[in-house]
C-alpha positions in Angstrom: 73.3 256.0 257.2 71.4 252.8 257.3 71.0 250.6 260.4 71.7 247.1 260.2 71.9 244.2 262.6 72.3 240.5 262.6 70.6 239.5 265.9 68.4 236.6 266.0 65.1 237.0 265.1 62.1 236.8 267.4 58.9 238.0 267.9 57.7 241.1 269.9 56.3 240.5 273.3 53.1 242.2 272.1 53.0 239.8 269.1 53.7 237.0 271.4 51.1 237.9 273.8 48.4 238.3 271.0 49.2 234.8 269.5 49.1 233.1 272.8 45.8 234.7 273.6 44.4 233.7 270.3 45.7 230.1 270.7 44.4 230.0 274.3 41.1 231.0 273.6 40.7 228.6 270.6 41.9 225.6 273.2 39.2 226.8 275.7 36.5 226.9 273.0 37.5 223.3 271.9 37.3 222.2 275.6 33.8 223.9 275.9 32.6 222.2 273.0 33.8 219.0 274.0 31.7 219.4 277.3 28.7 220.5 275.6 28.7 217.5 273.1 29.3 214.8 275.9 28.0 216.3 278.9 25.6 219.0 277.9 24.0 219.3 281.3 27.0 219.8 283.3 27.1 223.4 284.6 30.4 222.6 286.7 32.6 222.1 283.4 31.2 225.1 281.6 31.9 227.3 284.8 35.4 225.8 285.0 36.1 226.7 281.3 34.7 230.1 281.7 36.9 230.6 284.9 40.0 229.3 283.2 39.4 232.0 280.1 39.1 234.8 283.0 42.4 233.7 284.5 44.1 233.5 281.0 43.0 237.1 279.6 44.0 238.4 283.1 47.5 237.0 282.9 48.2 238.0 279.4 46.9 241.5 279.9 48.8 242.1 282.9 52.1 241.1 281.1 51.1 243.4 278.2 50.2 246.3 280.4 53.1 246.2 282.5 55.3 246.2 279.5 53.3 249.1 278.0 54.2 251.1 281.2 57.9 250.1 281.0 58.4 251.4 277.5 56.1 254.8 277.9 58.5 255.6 280.7 61.5 255.1 278.6 60.2 257.2 275.9 59.7 260.0 278.4 63.3 259.9 279.2 64.1 261.2 275.7 61.2 263.8 275.6 61.8 267.4 275.7 58.3 268.7 275.3 56.1 269.0 278.3 53.2 268.3 276.1 54.4 264.7 274.9 55.6 263.9 278.4 52.2 264.7 279.7 50.6 262.2 276.9 52.9 259.4 278.0 52.3 259.9 281.7 48.6 259.4 281.3 49.3 256.6 279.2 51.3 255.1 282.1 48.4 255.8 284.6 45.8 253.9 282.3 48.0 251.1 281.9 48.6 251.1 285.7 45.0 250.9 286.4 44.1 247.9 283.9 47.5 246.3 285.4 46.1 246.5 288.8 42.7 245.4 287.8 44.0 242.0 286.4 46.4 241.5 289.1 43.3 241.4 291.4 42.2 238.3 289.6 45.1 236.3 291.2 46.1 235.7 295.1 48.5 238.3 296.1 48.4 237.8 300.0 52.0 237.0 300.2 55.2 239.2 300.6 55.9 239.4 296.9 52.3 239.7 296.0 51.7 242.6 298.0 55.0 244.4 297.0 53.9 243.9 293.6 50.5 245.3 293.9 51.8 248.2 296.0 54.5 249.2 293.3 52.0 249.2 290.2 49.8 251.4 292.3 52.5 253.7 293.3 53.8 254.0 289.8 50.1 254.8 288.4 49.5 257.3 291.1 52.8 259.0 290.6 52.3 259.0 287.0 49.1 260.7 287.2 50.4 263.2 289.7 53.1 264.4 287.3 50.7 264.3 284.5 48.4 266.7 286.3 51.2 269.3 286.8 53.1 268.9 283.6 52.3 271.2 280.8 53.8 272.5 277.6 55.5 275.3 279.9 56.1 273.1 282.7 58.0 270.1 281.5 59.3 267.5 283.9 62.3 268.3 285.9 65.7 266.2 285.3 65.3 264.4 288.8 61.7 263.5 288.0 62.7 262.0 284.5 65.5 260.2 286.2 63.1 258.7 288.9 60.9 257.6 285.9 63.6 256.1 284.1 64.6 253.9 287.0 60.9 252.9 287.5 60.9 251.6 283.9 63.7 249.5 284.7 61.9 247.9 287.6 59.2 247.4 285.4 61.1 245.5 283.1 62.1 243.2 286.1 58.3 242.7 286.7 57.5 242.0 282.9 60.3 239.5 282.9 59.4 237.7 286.0 55.8 237.4 285.1 56.6 235.9 281.7 58.2 233.2 283.3 55.2 231.0 283.4 54.5 231.2 279.5 56.4 228.2 278.8 54.3 225.9 281.0 51.0 227.5 279.2 52.5 227.3 275.6 53.2 223.2 276.6 49.4 222.8 277.3 49.0 223.6 281.0 46.1 225.3 282.3 45.7 227.6 285.5 43.0 225.2 287.0 43.5 221.6 287.8 45.8 219.7 290.4 49.1 220.7 288.5 47.5 224.0 287.3 49.7 227.1 286.7 47.6 228.9 289.2 49.3 227.0 292.0 52.6 228.4 291.1 51.5 232.1 290.9 52.5 232.6 294.6 55.9 231.5 293.6 56.2 233.9 290.8 55.2 237.0 292.9 58.0 236.0 295.5 60.2 237.1 292.9 59.4 240.5 293.9 60.4 240.3 297.7 64.2 241.1 296.5 64.0 241.7 292.6 67.2 242.1 290.5 67.2 244.0 287.4 66.7 242.0 284.1 65.7 242.6 280.6 62.8 241.0 278.5 63.4 239.2 275.5 62.4 241.4 272.4 63.2 241.8 268.8 63.7 244.7 266.6 62.8 244.9 262.9 63.3 248.5 262.2 61.2 251.9 262.8 57.8 251.7 261.8 57.8 248.2 260.4 54.3 247.5 261.3 53.0 250.2 259.1 49.6 251.5 259.5 45.9 249.8 259.1 44.6 251.5 256.1 42.8 249.7 253.7 44.6 248.2 250.7 42.5 250.1 248.4 39.6 252.6 248.1 38.7 251.3 244.7 35.2 249.4 244.6 35.6 247.7 241.4 37.8 244.5 241.3 39.9 243.1 238.0 39.0 239.9 236.8 40.9 236.6 237.8 42.5 236.1 234.2 43.7 239.8 234.6 45.4 239.1 237.9 46.8 235.8 236.6 48.2 237.7 233.4 49.9 240.5 235.9 51.7 237.7 237.8 52.8 236.1 235.0 54.2 239.4 233.9 55.8 240.2 237.3 57.7 236.8 237.5 58.3 236.3 233.6 56.3 233.0 233.9 55.7 231.3 230.5 52.1 230.6 229.1 52.3 226.9 230.2 52.9 227.7 234.0 49.6 227.1 236.0 48.5 229.9 238.2 45.9 228.7 240.6 43.3 230.7 242.3 43.2 229.4 245.9 41.6 232.1 247.8 39.5 235.2 247.2 38.8 237.9 249.9 37.1 241.2 249.8 40.6 242.8 248.9 42.8 240.2 247.3 43.7 237.3 245.4 45.8 234.5 246.3 47.3 232.1 243.6 49.6 229.2 243.9 52.3 228.7 240.9 55.6 227.4 240.4 58.8 229.7 240.4 62.0 228.0 239.7 60.6 224.8 240.3 59.4 225.6 243.9 55.7 226.1 245.0 54.9 229.7 245.4 52.1 231.4 246.7 51.3 235.0 245.5 48.8 237.6 246.6 47.6 240.6 244.7 45.1 243.2 245.2 41.7 243.1 243.7 41.7 246.4 242.7 44.6 246.7 240.3 46.5 243.2 240.9 49.1 245.2 242.7 51.6 242.8 244.4 51.0 242.3 248.1 53.4 239.4 248.7 54.6 236.0 247.9 56.3 232.9 249.4 58.4 230.3 248.1 58.8 226.9 249.4 62.6 226.3 250.0 64.7 224.7 252.4 68.4 226.1 253.0 70.6 223.2 254.4 73.9 224.9 253.7 74.0 228.8 254.2 77.0 230.6 253.3 78.6 233.5 255.1 77.5 236.5 252.9 78.2 239.9 253.9 75.3 242.6 254.6 76.4 244.6 251.5 76.0 241.3 249.4 72.7 240.3 250.9 71.4 244.1 250.4 72.5 244.3 246.7 71.0 241.0 245.8 67.9 242.3 247.4 67.6 245.7 246.0 68.3 244.4 242.6 65.6 241.7 243.0 63.0 244.4 244.4 63.8 246.6 241.2 63.0 243.8 238.8 59.6 243.5 240.7 58.9 247.2 240.2 59.8 248.8 243.6 61.9 251.7 242.8 64.2 253.8 244.8 64.4 251.3 248.0 67.2 251.5 250.4 67.6 248.8 253.3 66.8 250.0 256.9 67.3 246.8 258.6 69.0 243.4 257.9 69.0 240.3 260.0 70.4 236.7 259.5 69.0 233.7 261.4 68.7 229.9 260.6 69.8 230.0 257.0 67.9 233.3 255.9 68.2 236.9 255.8 65.4 239.4 256.4 65.7 242.6 254.8 63.3 245.7 255.6 63.6 248.5 252.9 61.8 251.6 252.3 61.6 254.0 249.5 63.9 257.0 249.6 63.3 260.0 247.4 64.9 263.2 247.3 66.7 262.5 250.3 63.8 261.6 252.4 63.1 258.0 253.8 59.4 257.3 253.4 58.8 254.8 256.2 54.9 254.1 255.0 56.1 252.6 251.8 58.2 249.6 253.5 58.9 246.3 251.7 60.2 243.3 253.4 62.3 240.6 251.8 63.4 237.1 252.9 66.4 235.7 251.2 68.2 232.3 251.1 71.9 232.2 252.5 73.0 229.6 250.0 72.4 231.3 246.8 70.9 234.7 247.8 67.7 234.2 246.0 64.6 236.0 247.2 62.1 233.5 248.8 59.6 236.1 250.1 58.1 239.5 249.9 55.8 241.4 252.0 54.6 244.7 250.3 51.3 245.3 251.6 52.4 248.4 253.4 53.8 249.8 249.9 50.5 248.7 248.3 48.5 250.6 250.9 50.6 253.7 251.1 52.8 254.2 248.2 51.7 257.5 246.1 53.4 260.8 244.9 53.7 263.0 247.8 54.1 266.7 248.6 56.9 266.8 251.2 55.6 269.9 252.9 57.5 272.8 254.7 60.8 272.6 256.0 60.8 275.6 258.5 63.8 274.6 260.7 67.4 273.4 260.2 68.8 270.3 261.1 70.9 272.0 263.7 67.5 273.4 265.0 66.2 269.9 265.2 69.2 268.7 267.0 68.7 271.6 269.7 65.2 270.0 270.3 66.6 266.9 271.6 67.5 265.9 275.2 71.0 267.4 275.6 72.1 264.0 277.1 71.5 262.4 273.8 74.6 261.4 271.9 73.3 261.7 268.5 74.6 259.4 265.8 72.8 260.2 262.8 70.2 262.6 261.3 68.1 262.3 258.3 64.6 263.6 256.8 62.0 261.0 257.1 58.1 261.0 256.4 56.7 258.8 259.3 53.0 257.8 260.1 51.3 260.0 262.1 47.9 259.3 263.9 45.5 256.9 261.9 45.6 258.3 258.3 48.3 261.1 258.5 51.9 261.3 258.0 54.6 264.0 259.0 57.9 265.0 257.5 60.3 265.1 260.1 64.1 265.4 261.0 65.0 261.8 262.4 67.5 261.8 265.4 69.0 258.4 266.3 71.3 258.3 269.2 71.7 257.3 272.8 70.8 258.3 276.3 72.2 256.4 279.4 73.3 253.6 277.1 69.8 253.1 275.6 69.0 253.8 272.0 66.3 256.2 270.8 64.8 257.5 267.2 63.3 261.0 268.0 61.3 262.8 265.3 61.1 266.4 265.0 58.4 268.0 262.8 60.2 269.9 260.1 57.3 272.5 259.9 56.8 273.2 263.6 59.8 272.2 265.2 57.6 270.1 267.6 58.8 266.7 268.9 56.0 264.3 267.6 57.3 260.6 268.3 59.8 258.8 270.2 60.8 255.1 269.7 62.9 253.3 272.2 65.0 250.4 271.3 65.0 247.4 273.9 67.9 245.3 273.6 68.1 241.6 274.3 69.9 238.4 273.2 67.5 237.6 270.5 67.3 240.9 269.1 65.8 244.5 269.3 62.3 246.0 269.0 61.4 249.6 268.4 58.3 250.3 270.4 
């Protein structure tokens, strides 16, 4: 059974944080350059910009670390192995130490600030205490897991309230200055005097949609530009008169500009063998139609097959602003292969595919030996938390570590109203990964 959803697409908090940090640092660099150009002897201006950068980094790191603590505590609630519980507890402890350090950059002398500082310190201390006594043979008690789950909910409150000033920062305000954001930080901290439980805005686009970080290819020789152009002409059935212009040449890929069905299109292929990495068609959708998910999936998979992507299944569907976004993965011999993910963008006026992102497929797709299955589906289900209301079980290959993969039973279900994906190693019966689905009005994100 494939999971679909039609919530509005948004970005993950982590992706949002990373993007804003980059933009902020670029703005800071521009200000510093201006100061040096027009007043190079002004140490005050340079010092102020360095201080502004310090506040920016401290704030965004604090939000990221609090969110990381919350998610790791949610994962612990679904864990049945003392070993993996201990790993997540140490991660909470480490993130808590970093959060405390970044929080110390701000004035927390008010009641709310003092409560927040004390709360984060207590969470990291409690996580460390539990991590020291938790072992494979001595897992957490049900009472301890319930305490950690409730702490995770409170950390969601912290993350949500801390994120409240991001709109000011995105609008161009800085921390320093007469109307700087720094002056409003005490008001933000006062939210923690009597906090209410709330939830952060996140999105979801399917298990393991981020793929891994392996190089596109380990081949050293590049195909010629003309060979890459010929490959693109064949993929999209372009006639000989269609221009295919090279616009970028990097270490691992070529980027070309061409016309597909009368629309400007950018196509990326690998330099090693001209394999398709992705393309984007420029098209505006003014009058979207109410196509069903089945219609969208059917059109997507048919087009994917025409590009050479065989045995794809849809694992995620989302419709927003006139477009549908479909994540697919390869399924062979009844096994979903998450590393081989391909993402599609579809116009909702005529179901034409306007974009493909296939870099994960290019990095990972290969003939695989699926490995040993030494436990049954029933054995895997028995490994799950007994509170978990399991909705679906299937075999899946998932990324593991930096360069490895594991064949697992994927258990999808709910605990205390929260949705989880739990992965049990088919060879050893060990619980190797837990993904927690965080819901919001904007969508869902598996972390």
